[in-house]
C-alpha positions as CSV (number, residue, x, y, z in Angstrom):
1,M,6.1,8.4,22.7
2,V,4.0,9.7,19.8
3,L,4.5,8.4,16.3
4,T,4.8,11.2,13.7
5,K,5.8,9.1,10.7
6,V,6.1,5.3,10.0
7,L,8.0,3.4,7.3
8,V,5.7,1.3,5.3
9,K,6.6,-1.4,2.8
10,V,4.0,-2.2,0.1
11,T,4.6,-5.0,-2.4
12,I,2.6,-4.9,-5.6
13,E,1.4,-8.1,-7.2
14,R,3.9,-9.5,-9.8
15,S,6.5,-6.9,-8.8
16,L,10.0,-8.0,-7.6
17,L,10.7,-5.1,-5.2
18,P,8.5,-3.4,-2.7
19,V,7.7,0.3,-2.6
20,H,9.0,2.0,0.7
21,L,7.0,5.0,1.9
22,V,7.3,7.2,4.9
23,V,3.7,8.1,5.9
24,A,1.7,9.5,8.8
25,P,0.0,6.8,11.0
26,E,-3.3,8.7,10.7
27,M,-3.3,8.0,7.0
28,T,-6.1,5.6,5.8
29,A,-5.6,2.4,3.8
30,G,-7.1,4.2,0.7
31,E,-4.7,7.0,1.0
32,L,-1.8,4.6,1.3
33,I,-2.9,2.8,-1.9
34,R,-3.0,6.2,-3.7
35,Q,0.5,7.1,-2.5
36,A,1.9,3.6,-3.3
37,V,0.5,3.7,-6.8
38,D,2.0,7.2,-7.4
39,A,5.4,6.2,-6.0
40,Y,5.4,2.9,-8.1
41,S,4.5,4.8,-11.3
42,K,7.1,7.5,-10.7
43,E,9.9,4.9,-10.1
44,G,9.0,3.2,-13.4
45,T,9.2,-0.2,-11.8
46,R,8.3,-3.2,-13.9
47,P,5.7,-4.6,-14.6
48,L,4.0,-1.3,-15.4
49,L,0.6,-0.8,-13.7
50,T,-2.4,-1.3,-16.0
51,T,-4.2,1.6,-14.4
52,A,-3.2,4.4,-12.0
53,D,-6.6,4.5,-10.4
54,P,-6.2,3.6,-6.7
55,K,-9.8,2.2,-6.7
56,A,-8.6,-0.6,-8.9
57,Y,-6.5,-2.1,-6.1
58,D,-7.1,-3.9,-2.8
59,L,-4.7,-3.7,0.2
60,H,-3.9,-7.0,2.0
61,Y,-1.7,-7.9,5.0
62,S,0.1,-10.4,2.8
63,Q,-0.2,-12.2,-0.5
64,Y,-1.6,-15.2,1.3
65,T,-4.7,-13.5,2.8
66,L,-7.8,-13.1,0.7
67,Q,-9.6,-10.5,3.0
68,S,-8.8,-7.0,2.0
69,M,-8.6,-4.1,4.4
70,Y,-11.3,-1.4,4.8
71,M,-10.3,1.7,2.9
72,H,-11.4,4.0,5.7
73,H,-9.3,2.4,8.4
74,R,-6.3,4.3,9.6
75,L,-2.9,2.7,9.7
76,L,-2.9,3.0,13.5
77,F,-5.5,0.1,13.5
78,F,-2.9,-2.3,11.9
79,S,-0.2,-4.0,14.0
80,F,2.4,-4.0,11.3
81,F,3.4,-2.0,8.3
82,F,4.1,-4.5,5.6
83,F,1.4,-4.7,3.0
84,F,0.6,-6.4,-0.3
85,F,-1.9,-5.2,-2.9
86,F,-3.7,-6.9,-5.8
87,F,-5.1,-5.8,-9.1
88,F,-8.8,-6.6,-9.6
């Protein structure tokens, strides 16, 4: 079976609700951040983002891990599709 799309849940720091995205598994972590920032901004979710620049965010497996993911890694490298990202 070949995956054509996956459902990804991204929680943004200080946000109550996650952003749900349907993405291709070949997408990189950097592209996922860009798409999540765009979706979050379009929804008008609170708190508002301080910047819409995807380079201002780090993608993490959870809010309890300090190590961020490499932006060039594809989502196929990750074993699950629930992510958290921080402002920096």
